[in-house]
Backbone of each chain as ProteinMPNN parsed JSONL, in Angstrom:
{"seq_chain_A": "QVQLQQWGAGLLKPSETLSLTCAVSGQLSSGYYCSWIRQPPGKGLEWIAEINDSGSSNYNPSFKSRVTISFDTSKKHFSLTLSSVTAADTAIYYCAGGGIFRPLYWGQGSLVAVSS", "coords_chain_A": {"N_chain_A": [[12.773, 17.215, 1.164], [11.458, 14.11, 0.598], [11.064, 12.168, -2.344], [9.843, 9.888, -4.352], [10.735, 8.292, -7.493], [9.712, 6.171, -9.927], [10.445, 3.79, -12.646], [10.358, 1.765, -15.439], [9.655, -0.921, -17.922], [6.78, -1.01, -19.57], [5.245, -2.736, -21.28], [4.909, -6.172, -21.558], [5.379, -9.453, -22.732], [3.751, -12.81, -22.138], [5.905, -14.57, -20.026], [7.957, -13.18, -20.004], [10.1, -10.957, -18.28], [9.702, -8.894, -15.638], [10.765, -5.784, -14.846], [11.685, -3.098, -12.802], [12.575, 0.16, -11.303], [13.114, 2.326, -8.489], [14.117, 5.302, -7.756], [15.239, 7.299, -4.983], [15.047, 10.193, -3.791], [16.341, 13.024, -1.891], [16.372, 12.92, 1.812], [16.238, 9.951, 3.533], [15.738, 8.88, 6.786], [18.104, 6.751, 8.57], [17.643, 3.351, 8.291], [15.467, 2.989, 6.823], [12.673, 1.673, 4.848], [11.922, 0.055, 1.941], [9.081, -1.088, 0.082], [7.334, -2.894, -2.526], [4.484, -2.57, -3.824], [1.615, -3.873, -5.549], [-1.591, -2.945, -7.684], [-4.007, -4.392, -9.192], [-5.921, -3.341, -12.044], [-8.701, -1.455, -11.333], [-8.738, -3.119, -8.744], [-7.873, -4.285, -5.682], [-4.975, -3.605, -3.204], [-2.06, -5.236, -3.256], [0.598, -6.518, -1.299], [4.135, -6.978, -2.152], [6.843, -7.203, -1.763], [9.469, -6.171, 0.538], [12.472, -4.222, 1.171], [15.381, -3.316, 3.172], [17.634, -0.431, 3.86], [19.744, -1.792, 4.649], [19.699, -4.036, 3.336], [18.206, -6.242, 3.936], [15.669, -8.199, 3.441], [11.983, -8.963, 2.836], [9.565, -11.246, 1.57], [6.618, -11.78, -0.203], [5.065, -15.069, -0.109], [3.604, -15.737, -2.097], [4.27, -15.114, -4.539], [6.253, -17.04, -5.028], [9.149, -17.937, -6.14], [9.524, -16.399, -7.832], [10.112, -13.425, -7.707], [12.378, -10.711, -7.081], [14.121, -8.471, -4.955], [16.009, -5.689, -4.865], [18.582, -3.578, -3.516], [20.302, -0.474, -4.317], [22.91, 1.018, -2.618], [24.691, 3.095, -3.258], [23.49, 4.715, -5.249], [20.938, 4.975, -4.203], [18.861, 3.615, -5.233], [15.937, 1.344, -5.604], [14.982, -1.855, -6.708], [12.879, -4.087, -8.462], [11.991, -7.389, -9.808], [10.191, -9.372, -11.556], [9.8, -12.701, -12.637], [8.733, -14.594, -15.343], [6.288, -13.806, -16.13], [2.717, -13.51, -16.259], [-0.627, -12.626, -17.721], [-2.153, -12.311, -15.466], [-0.399, -10.849, -13.86], [-0.687, -8.181, -14.707], [-0.921, -4.996, -13.937], [-0.884, -1.916, -11.726], [2.156, -0.922, -10.782], [3.762, 0.17, -7.378], [6.246, 1.412, -5.811], [7.251, 2.28, -2.333], [8.077, 4.111, 0.381], [9.852, 4.441, 3.701], [9.944, 4.528, 7.244], [9.819, 1.379, 8.797], [7.131, -0.703, 8.182], [5.724, 1.882, 7.776], [4.976, 3.262, 5.179], [5.446, 6.357, 3.879], [6.089, 7.705, 1.554], [5.587, 7.679, -1.699], [6.137, 6.18, -5.035], [5.085, 7.226, -8.37], [3.672, 5.36, -9.486], [3.545, 2.366, -11.63], [2.246, 1.422, -14.804], [2.111, -1.799, -15.698], [1.686, -4.018, -18.511], [0.731, -7.16, -19.267], [0.787, -8.973, -22.064], [0.022, -10.829, -25.057]], "CA_chain_A": [[11.537, 16.554, 0.685], [11.563, 13.035, 0.04], [10.326, 11.838, -3.324], [10.371, 8.424, -5.14], [10.66, 8.264, -9.058], [9.98, 4.836, -10.603], [10.428, 3.563, -14.304], [10.609, 0.129, -15.943], [9.053, -1.361, -19.133], [5.134, -1.16, -19.379], [4.289, -3.825, -21.955], [5.552, -7.251, -21.857], [4.735, -10.582, -23.401], [4.031, -13.595, -21.15], [6.953, -15.701, -19.921], [9.098, -12.216, -19.978], [10.4, -10.649, -16.959], [9.173, -7.424, -15.254], [11.91, -5.058, -14.241], [11.17, -1.754, -12.32], [13.549, 0.766, -10.558], [12.492, 3.395, -7.813], [14.765, 5.929, -7.097], [14.837, 7.868, -3.642], [15.638, 11.608, -3.565], [15.844, 13.732, -0.648], [17.131, 12.287, 2.851], [15.747, 9.265, 4.658], [16.924, 8.532, 7.974], [18.781, 5.454, 8.671], [16.717, 2.022, 8.66], [14.367, 3.099, 6.03], [12.411, 0.374, 4.2], [11.326, 0.433, 0.521], [8.168, -1.969, -0.095], [6.672, -2.745, -3.602], [2.817, -2.985, -3.579], [0.852, -3.872, -6.928], [-2.831, -3.128, -7.953], [-4.663, -4.817, -10.77], [-6.665, -2.187, -12.641], [-10.049, -1.687, -10.749], [-8.808, -3.715, -7.64], [-7.351, -3.609, -4.3], [-3.709, -3.48, -3.227], [-1.201, -6.71, -2.792], [2.012, -6.186, -0.979], [4.909, -7.964, -2.716], [8.124, -7.524, -0.898], [10.349, -5.121, 1.196], [13.848, -4.311, 1.404], [15.629, -1.838, 3.977], [18.659, 0.178, 3.221], [20.792, -2.685, 4.948], [19.673, -5.31, 2.414], [17.35, -7.065, 4.709], [14.326, -8.384, 2.679], [10.979, -10.236, 3.097], [8.725, -11.423, 0.312], [5.199, -12.402, -0.191], [5.352, -16.223, -0.617], [2.525, -16.123, -3.31], [5.175, -14.895, -5.955], [7.074, -17.959, -4.689], [10.49, -17.654, -6.287], [9.552, -15.363, -9.144], [10.42, -12.017, -7.476], [13.758, -10.26, -6.438], [14.29, -7.134, -4.897], [17.292, -5.249, -4.372], [19.057, -2.157, -3.095], [21.956, 0.124, -4.644], [23.073, 2.143, -1.834], [25.283, 4.505, -4.024], [22.546, 5.284, -6.208], [19.666, 5.028, -3.622], [17.894, 2.874, -6.133], [15.481, 0.063, -5.208], [14.598, -2.454, -7.932], [12.066, -5.08, -8.333], [12.295, -8.189, -10.919], [9.095, -10.514, -11.126], [9.918, -13.475, -13.869], [7.818, -15.542, -15.829], [4.749, -12.877, -16.007], [1.459, -13.779, -17.183], [-1.486, -11.803, -17.69], [-2.389, -11.887, -13.957], [0.469, -9.734, -13.238], [-1.095, -6.903, -15.317], [-1.179, -4.103, -12.546], [-0.085, -0.69, -11.418], [3.232, -1.213, -9.43], [4.055, 1.145, -6.561], [7.227, 1.408, -4.755], [6.579, 2.921, -1.197], [9.317, 3.979, 1.265], [9.74, 5.31, 5.003], [10.123, 3.717, 8.409], [9.419, 0.057, 8.704], [5.453, -0.383, 8.12], [5.189, 3.288, 7.701], [5.259, 3.744, 3.975], [5.131, 7.534, 3.917], [6.451, 8.275, 0.587], [5.101, 6.654, -2.741], [6.209, 6.77, -6.262], [3.878, 7.441, -9.296], [3.018, 3.921, -9.934], [4.068, 2.217, -13.066], [1.327, 0.43, -15.335], [2.635, -2.924, -16.313], [0.384, -5.013, -18.878], [1.096, -8.468, -20.015], [-0.046, -9.387, -23.053], [0.911, -11.555, -26.366]], "C_chain_A": [[11.897, 15.288, 0.096], [10.792, 12.911, -1.162], [10.954, 10.585, -3.983], [9.952, 8.412, -6.793], [10.688, 6.842, -9.457], [9.861, 4.97, -12.213], [10.491, 2.155, -14.436], [9.556, 0.135, -17.309], [7.482, -1.507, -18.821], [4.426, -2.096, -20.228], [5.339, -4.809, -22.019], [4.758, -8.5, -22.139], [4.765, -11.745, -22.154], [5.303, -14.726, -21.336], [8.158, -14.485, -19.532], [9.413, -11.758, -18.577], [10.375, -9.013, -16.608], [10.258, -6.805, -14.466], [11.481, -3.497, -13.799], [12.21, -1.092, -11.317], [12.645, 1.823, -9.786], [13.841, 4.178, -7.172], [14.455, 6.946, -5.836], [15.681, 9.316, -3.934], [14.973, 12.328, -2.325], [16.435, 12.75, 0.412], [15.894, 11.604, 3.878], [16.446, 8.922, 5.656], [17.136, 7.099, 7.935], [17.751, 4.332, 9.099], [15.516, 2.251, 7.911], [14.079, 1.918, 5.262], [11.841, 0.875, 2.977], [10.427, -0.925, 0.2], [7.836, -1.697, -2.055], [5.384, -3.415, -3.328], [2.316, -2.781, -5.253], [-0.825, -3.688, -6.787], [-3.11, -3.28, -9.378], [-5.712, -3.698, -10.936], [-8.491, -2.549, -11.921], [-10.012, -2.47, -9.43], [-7.643, -3.439, -6.621], [-5.86, -3.673, -4.347], [-2.918, -4.917, -2.533], [0.06, -6.244, -2.589], [2.936, -7.422, -1.613], [6.079, -8.319, -2.024], [8.692, -6.262, -0.488], [11.858, -5.364, 1.176], [14.135, -3.083, 2.271], [17.125, -1.673, 3.386], [20.05, -0.687, 3.89], [20.907, -4.079, 4.353], [18.936, -6.391, 2.738], [16.024, -6.97, 3.863], [13.339, -9.392, 3.168], [10.007, -9.788, 2.005], [7.399, -12.15, 0.589], [5.429, -14.07, -0.694], [4.596, -16.468, -1.784], [3.108, -16.057, -4.407], [6.252, -16.289, -5.791], [8.609, -17.577, -5.196], [10.654, -16.816, -7.407], [9.963, -13.964, -8.846], [11.798, -11.726, -6.723], [13.837, -9.125, -6.491], [15.713, -6.777, -4.43], [17.623, -3.859, -3.915], [20.388, -1.809, -3.551], [22.083, 1.025, -3.66], [23.6, 3.429, -2.425], [24.336, 5.237, -4.685], [21.222, 5.758, -5.41], [18.634, 4.484, -4.597], [17.406, 1.655, -5.591], [14.963, -0.473, -6.509], [13.707, -3.636, -7.493], [12.216, -5.759, -9.68], [11.131, -9.18, -10.602], [9.587, -11.549, -12.838], [8.67, -14.208, -14.04], [6.446, -15.037, -15.877], [3.964, -13.438, -16.716], [0.366, -12.653, -16.945], [-2.142, -11.393, -16.407], [-1.465, -10.948, -13.37], [0.167, -8.324, -13.965], [-1.575, -5.924, -13.974], [-0.307, -2.776, -12.687], [1.022, -1.224, -10.296], [3.545, 0.02, -8.842], [5.199, 0.743, -6.021], [6.972, 2.424, -3.726], [7.869, 2.955, -0.36], [9.084, 4.905, 2.64], [10.166, 4.377, 5.886], [9.567, 2.451, 8.168], [7.679, 0.096, 9.169], [4.942, 0.783, 8.058], [5.634, 3.799, 6.491], [4.81, 5.341, 3.709], [5.311, 8.106, 2.501], [6.175, 7.138, -0.662], [5.684, 7.255, -4.189], [5.159, 6.991, -7.188], [3.146, 6.52, -9.523], [3.441, 3.978, -11.688], [3.0, 1.091, -13.544], [2.149, -0.809, -16.039], [1.522, -3.746, -16.96], [1.234, -5.853, -19.68], [0.198, -8.727, -21.079], [0.701, -9.932, -24.489], [0.333, -10.87, -27.558]], "O_chain_A": [[12.627, 15.307, -0.895], [9.742, 13.554, -1.142], [12.146, 10.311, -4.125], [8.776, 8.542, -7.133], [11.77, 6.273, -9.31], [9.373, 5.894, -12.864], [10.688, 1.438, -13.455], [8.821, 1.077, -17.605], [7.088, -2.12, -17.829], [3.228, -2.325, -20.066], [6.471, -4.534, -22.416], [3.576, -8.578, -21.807], [5.637, -11.672, -21.288], [5.596, -15.439, -22.295], [9.144, -14.795, -18.861], [8.818, -12.366, -17.687], [10.948, -8.128, -17.244], [10.623, -7.353, -13.426], [10.92, -2.799, -14.644], [12.703, -1.853, -10.485], [11.583, 2.194, -10.284], [14.487, 3.705, -6.237], [13.303, 7.375, -5.78], [16.866, 9.346, -4.266], [13.826, 12.335, -1.879], [16.999, 11.753, -0.037], [15.059, 12.146, 4.603], [17.646, 8.66, 5.568], [16.394, 6.337, 7.315], [17.11, 4.422, 10.146], [14.489, 1.717, 8.329], [14.991, 1.145, 4.969], [11.321, 1.989, 2.924], [11.114, -1.935, 0.049], [8.045, -0.662, -2.689], [5.209, -4.499, -2.771], [2.573, -1.821, -5.98], [-1.371, -4.248, -5.836], [-2.71, -2.667, -10.368], [-6.284, -3.221, -9.956], [-9.19, -3.557, -12.031], [-11.098, -2.594, -8.865], [-6.74, -2.608, -6.719], [-5.365, -3.795, -5.467], [-3.238, -5.459, -1.475], [0.67, -5.635, -3.468], [2.57, -8.597, -1.594], [6.36, -9.474, -1.706], [8.412, -5.263, -1.149], [12.384, -6.478, 1.168], [13.454, -2.058, 2.241], [17.698, -2.487, 2.662], [21.201, -0.307, 3.676], [21.718, -4.969, 4.606], [18.917, -7.403, 2.038], [15.422, -5.921, 3.636], [13.647, -10.426, 3.762], [9.691, -8.665, 1.611], [7.215, -12.971, 1.488], [6.027, -14.213, -1.761], [4.924, -17.416, -2.497], [2.724, -16.757, -5.344], [7.098, -16.384, -6.68], [9.22, -16.814, -4.447], [11.75, -16.538, -7.894], [10.178, -13.269, -9.839], [12.224, -12.483, -5.851], [13.727, -8.483, -7.536], [16.418, -7.501, -3.726], [16.733, -3.014, -4.013], [21.399, -2.482, -3.349], [21.316, 1.983, -3.757], [23.145, 4.551, -2.205], [24.417, 6.465, -4.656], [20.528, 6.696, -5.802], [17.537, 5.04, -4.658], [18.216, 0.861, -5.113], [14.538, 0.305, -7.363], [13.764, -4.109, -6.357], [12.505, -5.075, -10.661], [11.093, -9.755, -9.515], [9.648, -11.008, -13.942], [7.794, -14.414, -13.201], [5.499, -15.798, -15.675], [4.315, -13.911, -17.797], [0.507, -11.845, -16.027], [-2.629, -10.271, -16.268], [-1.804, -10.284, -12.39], [0.904, -7.377, -13.689], [-2.485, -6.208, -13.195], [0.635, -2.573, -13.454], [0.772, -1.787, -9.231], [3.637, 0.998, -9.584], [5.213, -0.442, -5.691], [6.475, 3.478, -4.123], [8.652, 2.005, -0.364], [8.322, 5.872, 2.681], [10.756, 3.389, 5.45], [8.754, 2.403, 7.245], [7.146, 0.681, 10.112], [3.733, 0.902, 8.257], [6.523, 4.651, 6.478], [3.664, 5.469, 3.278], [4.601, 9.083, 2.263], [6.501, 5.954, -0.573], [5.712, 8.453, -4.469], [4.067, 6.92, -6.624], [1.956, 6.71, -9.775], [3.582, 4.861, -12.534], [2.837, 0.052, -12.905], [2.841, -0.531, -17.018], [0.571, -4.158, -16.297], [2.12, -5.54, -20.475], [-1.027, -8.694, -20.963], [1.773, -9.488, -24.899], [0.739, -11.147, -28.686]]}, "seq_chain_B": "DIQMTQSPSSLSASVGDRVTITCQASQDIKDYLNWYQQKPGKAPKLLIYDASSLEVGVPPRFSGNGSGTDFIFTITSLQPEDVATYYCQQYDDYPLTFGGGTKVEMK", "coords_chain_B": {"N_chain_B": [[-1.825, -16.865, 6.022], [-2.812, -13.513, 6.993], [-5.998, -13.05, 6.769], [-7.829, -9.896, 6.141], [-10.771, -8.237, 6.446], [-12.705, -6.077, 5.294], [-15.427, -3.882, 5.804], [-18.344, -1.46, 5.111], [-18.141, -2.432, 1.43], [-18.534, -0.333, -0.172], [-19.884, 3.028, 0.157], [-22.167, 5.908, 0.384], [-22.379, 8.936, 1.157], [-23.208, 12.214, 2.81], [-22.016, 15.737, 2.676], [-20.374, 16.712, 5.932], [-21.301, 14.392, 7.224], [-20.858, 11.619, 9.553], [-18.697, 8.987, 8.931], [-18.077, 5.797, 9.032], [-15.887, 2.852, 8.74], [-15.149, -0.395, 8.968], [-12.831, -3.004, 9.98], [-11.819, -6.351, 10.16], [-9.74, -8.398, 11.233], [-8.324, -11.714, 10.506], [-7.166, -13.142, 12.71], [-5.408, -12.559, 15.88], [-3.977, -9.31, 15.751], [-2.979, -7.437, 17.499], [-2.191, -4.194, 17.526], [-1.387, -3.59, 15.294], [-1.758, -2.278, 12.542], [-2.556, -0.31, 9.819], [-3.922, 2.437, 8.108], [-4.992, 3.526, 5.054], [-5.454, 6.196, 2.449], [-6.932, 6.385, -0.792], [-6.999, 8.116, -3.57], [-8.709, 8.574, -6.832], [-6.521, 7.442, -9.433], [-4.273, 7.983, -8.094], [-1.431, 7.335, -6.069], [-1.683, 5.384, -3.216], [-2.241, 7.036, 0.501], [-0.709, 7.197, 3.43], [-2.614, 7.255, 6.103], [-3.282, 6.718, 9.209], [-1.305, 4.893, 11.544], [-0.275, 2.332, 13.556], [-2.981, 1.469, 14.434], [-4.371, 3.745, 15.702], [-2.985, 6.039, 15.655], [-2.318, 9.122, 14.521], [-1.1, 10.086, 11.258], [1.505, 12.639, 10.681], [0.159, 15.713, 9.736], [-2.269, 15.016, 8.494], [-5.507, 15.567, 8.507], [-7.487, 15.911, 11.899], [-9.92, 15.193, 11.484], [-10.066, 12.595, 10.751], [-9.91, 9.155, 12.199], [-8.864, 6.345, 14.114], [-9.469, 3.344, 15.89], [-9.333, 0.479, 17.896], [-8.172, -2.972, 18.544], [-6.411, -6.043, 18.458], [-8.593, -8.079, 16.66], [-10.706, -6.467, 15.891], [-11.388, -3.451, 14.458], [-11.913, 0.033, 13.824], [-12.336, 2.867, 11.499], [-12.973, 5.927, 11.325], [-14.315, 8.9, 9.876], [-15.17, 11.992, 10.903], [-16.566, 14.267, 10.161], [-17.767, 14.351, 6.943], [-16.044, 15.226, 4.127], [-15.973, 16.915, 0.771], [-13.35, 16.5, -0.215], [-12.519, 14.127, 0.804], [-13.477, 12.049, -0.792], [-12.538, 8.839, -2.009], [-10.982, 5.897, -1.815], [-10.447, 3.417, 0.892], [-8.407, 1.835, 2.588], [-7.275, -0.963, 4.831], [-4.459, -2.306, 6.458], [-2.595, -4.861, 7.777], [0.276, -5.358, 9.916], [1.314, -7.449, 11.301], [2.409, -9.7, 10.782], [4.025, -11.523, 8.251], [2.962, -12.563, 5.125], [2.49, -9.151, 4.58], [-0.798, -7.968, 4.499], [-3.692, -6.592, 2.941], [-7.019, -5.01, 3.458], [-10.185, -5.345, 1.414], [-10.611, -2.858, 0.673], [-12.75, 0.235, 0.821], [-14.875, 1.982, -0.75], [-15.557, 5.518, -0.635], [-18.34, 7.759, -1.42], [-19.63, 10.719, -2.298], [-22.997, 11.817, -1.645]], "CA_chain_B": [[-1.822, -15.343, 5.575], [-3.783, -13.084, 7.828], [-7.149, -12.237, 6.355], [-8.125, -8.616, 6.436], [-12.259, -7.947, 5.783], [-13.382, -4.555, 5.449], [-17.146, -3.308, 5.575], [-18.868, -1.915, 3.796], [-17.176, -2.352, 0.229], [-18.685, 1.07, -0.583], [-20.772, 3.947, 0.858], [-22.299, 6.996, 0.125], [-22.756, 10.059, 2.407], [-23.214, 13.75, 2.323], [-21.044, 16.425, 3.438], [-20.777, 16.717, 7.326], [-21.726, 13.093, 7.754], [-19.904, 10.947, 10.225], [-18.603, 7.828, 8.037], [-17.395, 4.696, 9.768], [-15.295, 1.783, 8.183], [-14.75, -1.686, 10.102], [-11.988, -3.806, 9.477], [-11.738, -7.337, 10.792], [-8.554, -9.488, 11.102], [-8.619, -13.242, 10.91], [-6.262, -13.381, 13.931], [-4.861, -11.262, 16.635], [-2.863, -8.624, 15.19], [-2.579, -6.475, 18.414], [-2.568, -2.971, 17.099], [-0.542, -3.592, 14.005], [-2.833, -1.735, 11.624], [-2.448, 0.953, 9.07], [-5.187, 2.951, 7.165], [-4.677, 4.343, 3.726], [-6.715, 6.805, 1.543], [-6.22, 6.387, -2.244], [-7.952, 8.803, -4.374], [-8.572, 7.944, -8.083], [-5.368, 7.603, -10.151], [-3.073, 8.299, -7.302], [-0.882, 6.041, -5.065], [-2.015, 5.4, -1.654], [-1.375, 7.69, 1.304], [-0.87, 6.584, 4.787], [-3.348, 8.194, 7.148], [-3.037, 6.207, 10.348], [-0.758, 3.674, 11.818], [-0.647, 1.533, 14.898], [-4.337, 1.556, 14.521], [-4.882, 4.898, 16.109], [-2.005, 7.158, 15.52], [-2.559, 10.097, 13.01], [0.167, 10.714, 10.699], [1.629, 14.132, 10.575], [-0.514, 16.593, 8.602], [-3.552, 14.275, 8.471], [-6.884, 16.242, 9.417], [-7.987, 15.505, 12.872], [-11.306, 14.467, 11.513], [-9.826, 11.033, 10.537], [-9.48, 8.765, 13.407], [-8.887, 4.698, 14.117], [-9.227, 2.752, 17.061], [-9.41, -1.071, 18.103], [-7.119, -3.752, 18.782], [-6.737, -7.562, 18.429], [-9.308, -8.658, 15.835], [-11.737, -5.701, 15.241], [-10.849, -2.216, 13.956], [-12.683, 0.926, 13.573], [-11.978, 3.99, 11.077], [-13.984, 7.331, 11.27], [-14.357, 10.29, 9.362], [-16.075, 12.617, 11.821], [-17.42, 15.164, 9.072], [-16.85, 14.08, 5.618], [-15.65, 16.626, 3.096], [-15.663, 16.487, -0.508], [-11.867, 16.126, -0.942], [-12.317, 12.796, 1.182], [-14.012, 10.893, -1.667], [-11.796, 8.264, -2.272], [-11.253, 4.45, -1.479], [-9.692, 3.376, 2.306], [-7.57, 0.512, 2.859], [-6.654, -1.376, 5.99], [-3.372, -3.209, 6.159], [-1.776, -5.365, 9.003], [1.774, -5.677, 9.661], [1.729, -8.012, 12.528], [2.969, -11.087, 10.21], [4.111, -11.631, 6.85], [3.002, -11.374, 4.206], [1.347, -7.959, 4.781], [-2.078, -8.043, 3.654], [-4.634, -5.59, 3.159], [-8.368, -5.271, 3.331], [-10.436, -5.208, -0.06], [-10.987, -1.624, 0.206], [-14.015, 0.804, 1.216], [-15.109, 3.154, -1.541], [-16.52, 6.421, -0.142], [-18.757, 8.289, -2.345], [-20.482, 11.932, -2.036], [-24.46, 11.732, -2.185]], "C_chain_B": [[-2.947, -14.961, 6.61], [-4.902, -12.299, 6.93], [-7.856, -11.056, 6.861], [-9.566, -8.407, 5.466], [-12.659, -6.609, 6.165], [-14.73, -4.366, 5.248], [-17.425, -1.919, 5.771], [-17.836, -1.637, 2.581], [-17.477, -0.819, -0.214], [-20.101, 1.846, 0.243], [-20.934, 4.944, 0.162], [-22.956, 7.69, 1.226], [-22.693, 11.637, 1.936], [-21.985, 14.653, 3.255], [-21.345, 16.638, 4.853], [-21.274, 15.459, 7.869], [-20.461, 12.448, 8.602], [-20.053, 9.506, 9.304], [-17.777, 6.875, 8.982], [-17.232, 3.472, 8.906], [-14.937, 0.821, 9.154], [-13.664, -2.372, 9.251], [-11.706, -5.118, 10.43], [-10.366, -8.315, 10.318], [-8.886, -10.929, 11.444], [-7.963, -13.917, 12.192], [-6.124, -12.136, 14.44], [-3.848, -10.572, 16.104], [-2.618, -7.373, 16.072], [-2.986, -5.104, 17.777], [-1.645, -2.481, 15.719], [-1.169, -3.242, 12.866], [-2.572, -0.566, 11.071], [-3.778, 1.216, 8.299], [-4.419, 3.656, 6.379], [-5.903, 5.069, 3.159], [-5.871, 6.722, 0.348], [-7.569, 6.985, -3.132], [-7.745, 8.255, -5.805], [-7.29, 8.494, -8.776], [-4.084, 8.054, -9.336], [-2.607, 7.202, -6.491], [-1.472, 6.319, -3.575], [-1.264, 6.413, -0.618], [-1.699, 7.288, 2.799], [-1.753, 7.409, 5.822], [-3.246, 7.614, 8.709], [-2.308, 4.847, 10.357], [-0.751, 3.413, 13.297], [-1.969, 1.514, 15.47], [-5.037, 2.816, 14.91], [-3.884, 6.172, 15.963], [-2.092, 7.967, 14.157], [-1.289, 10.329, 12.678], [0.145, 11.984, 10.584], [0.709, 14.929, 9.362], [-1.793, 16.08, 8.159], [-4.466, 14.962, 9.132], [-7.09, 15.534, 10.574], [-9.333, 14.814, 12.893], [-11.299, 12.861, 11.043], [-9.396, 10.478, 11.877], [-9.679, 6.993, 13.303], [-8.659, 4.488, 15.526], [-9.502, 1.016, 16.986], [-8.11, -1.652, 18.008], [-7.576, -5.125, 18.741], [-7.277, -7.872, 16.92], [-10.232, -7.398, 15.017], [-11.069, -4.147, 15.48], [-12.048, -1.337, 13.34], [-11.962, 2.294, 12.844], [-12.882, 4.931, 10.721], [-13.669, 8.386, 10.714], [-15.532, 11.262, 10.219], [-17.169, 13.394, 10.926], [-16.798, 15.081, 7.841], [-17.005, 15.493, 4.684], [-15.613, 16.163, 1.698], [-14.237, 16.101, -0.953], [-11.615, 14.782, -0.249], [-13.196, 11.643, 0.269], [-12.495, 10.094, -2.204], [-11.898, 6.565, -1.654], [-10.12, 4.258, -0.141], [-9.31, 1.92, 2.199], [-7.022, 0.357, 4.19], [-5.477, -2.482, 5.75], [-2.765, -3.781, 7.537], [-0.608, -5.743, 8.628], [2.147, -6.524, 10.75], [2.497, -9.083, 12.295], [3.078, -10.903, 8.743], [3.495, -12.647, 6.275], [2.102, -10.172, 4.794], [0.312, -8.153, 3.956], [-2.995, -6.965, 3.991], [-6.172, -6.06, 2.975], [-8.675, -5.154, 1.932], [-10.808, -3.959, -0.316], [-12.597, -1.067, 0.633], [-14.05, 1.869, 0.149], [-15.876, 4.304, -0.939], [-16.985, 7.421, -1.212], [-19.705, 9.591, -1.673], [-22.085, 11.559, -2.511], [-24.685, 13.125, -2.714]], "O_chain_B": [[-3.798, -15.746, 7.028], [-4.735, -11.168, 6.474], [-8.462, -11.135, 7.929], [-9.599, -8.4, 4.235], [-12.891, -6.218, 7.309], [-15.134, -4.883, 4.207], [-16.763, -1.248, 6.563], [-16.907, -0.832, 2.661], [-16.519, -0.156, -0.612], [-21.056, 1.273, 0.766], [-20.106, 5.176, -0.719], [-23.805, 7.253, 2.004], [-22.208, 12.082, 0.896], [-21.306, 14.274, 4.209], [-22.538, 16.765, 5.129], [-21.686, 15.478, 9.029], [-19.287, 12.726, 8.357], [-21.13, 8.991, 9.005], [-16.836, 7.326, 9.635], [-18.224, 3.003, 8.35], [-14.407, 1.215, 10.193], [-13.626, -2.304, 8.023], [-11.331, -4.832, 11.567], [-10.16, -8.797, 9.204], [-9.552, -11.291, 12.414], [-8.232, -15.051, 12.587], [-6.437, -11.043, 13.968], [-2.775, -11.155, 15.952], [-2.131, -6.36, 15.568], [-4.18, -4.949, 17.519], [-1.353, -1.356, 15.315], [-1.094, -4.125, 12.011], [-2.322, 0.347, 11.858], [-4.554, 0.329, 7.944], [-3.421, 4.291, 6.716], [-7.07, 4.709, 3.314], [-4.652, 6.877, 0.269], [-8.692, 6.508, -3.298], [-6.759, 7.556, -6.041], [-6.982, 9.686, -8.757], [-3.042, 8.424, -9.876], [-3.319, 6.228, -6.247], [-1.621, 7.411, -3.027], [-0.061, 6.661, -0.703], [-2.84, 7.102, 3.222], [-1.177, 8.386, 6.3], [-3.076, 8.568, 9.468], [-2.5, 3.921, 9.569], [-1.182, 4.217, 14.124], [-2.184, 1.533, 16.682], [-6.19, 3.007, 14.522], [-4.304, 7.292, 16.252], [-1.96, 7.524, 13.016], [-0.423, 10.695, 13.474], [-0.906, 12.602, 10.409], [0.723, 14.58, 8.182], [-2.426, 16.798, 7.385], [-4.346, 15.042, 10.355], [-6.885, 14.331, 10.413], [-9.822, 14.134, 13.795], [-12.273, 12.11, 10.993], [-8.661, 11.12, 12.626], [-10.494, 6.459, 12.549], [-7.921, 5.156, 16.25], [-9.866, 0.476, 15.941], [-7.12, -1.09, 17.54], [-8.745, -5.469, 18.915], [-6.448, -7.914, 16.011], [-10.414, -7.384, 13.799], [-10.411, -3.79, 16.457], [-12.921, -1.77, 12.589], [-11.066, 2.838, 13.49], [-13.602, 4.712, 9.747], [-12.614, 8.909, 11.074], [-16.734, 11.087, 10.02], [-18.38, 13.181, 10.973], [-15.683, 15.52, 7.558], [-17.824, 16.412, 4.642], [-15.22, 15.019, 1.47], [-14.036, 15.442, -1.973], [-10.586, 14.196, -0.586], [-13.486, 10.526, 0.7], [-11.548, 10.707, -2.697], [-12.918, 6.17, -1.09], [-9.058, 4.88, -0.158], [-10.007, 1.028, 1.715], [-6.394, 1.266, 4.732], [-5.603, -3.399, 4.939], [-2.471, -2.937, 8.382], [-0.276, -6.26, 7.562], [3.287, -6.391, 11.195], [3.214, -9.554, 13.178], [2.295, -10.201, 8.105], [3.448, -13.707, 6.9], [1.07, -10.392, 5.427], [0.464, -8.482, 2.779], [-3.087, -6.483, 5.12], [-6.529, -7.138, 2.5], [-7.76, -4.905, 1.147], [-11.329, -3.728, -1.407], [-13.524, -1.87, 0.746], [-13.144, 2.699, 0.211], [-17.043, 3.995, -0.696], [-16.113, 7.938, -1.911], [-20.393, 9.42, -0.667], [-22.322, 11.075, -3.618], [-25.764, 13.424, -3.226]]}, "name": "protein", "num_of_chains": 2, "seq": "QVQLQQWGAGLLKPSETLSLTCAVSGQLSSGYYCSWIRQPPGKGLEWIAEINDSGSSNYNPSFKSRVTISFDTSKKHFSLTLSSVTAADTAIYYCAGGGIFRPLYWGQGSLVAVSSDIQMTQSPSSLSASVGDRVTITCQASQDIKDYLNWYQQKPGKAPKLLIYDASSLEVGVPPRFSGNGSGTDFIFTITSLQPEDVATYYCQQYDDYPLTFGGGTKVEMK"}
């Protein structure tokens, strides 16, 4: 049974850096991907970035150079950092894993609020 | 970016009704389309991939079809547990993009 458990700081001030980690437990087949997706309160879903277990990544250009994702193979941890946050970055952030373009397993979501 | 337009944005139906949601892509995405279900306070759940393939364990009352720019998601007989918001997502090109969602409520 694959499970994703995510954690990170929930309250940030403007200009700070968001940092979230997603730990994978259980066995995922080789070639799996982890995506980060966010959802502002009461709104729709926005894809942020993805990385596979070989370290190959893709990013949403709308985040320009603010976002970085990484994968620690030894710990099976995926991480997301988003720099220079503003109130517009307030959202629930999800990690999701599985085959490419087939995110079967989701983290529980992390509410990140940006406020001065 | 490929724009995904879902309609309606919300609907209300009775138990046993047939529910249909449409998703239109701003350009040809072949059949590179997922459908998700999101219940309140929960993470999304992948129901359908490749426009019409049902994920393992998903009830057969859910179905999807279409290719190119026009797609349809159907619940053949609405059940109380189907109350949720449904999203389409294209993966033909980066960035991956979602439709705005369709909230399905019970009458």
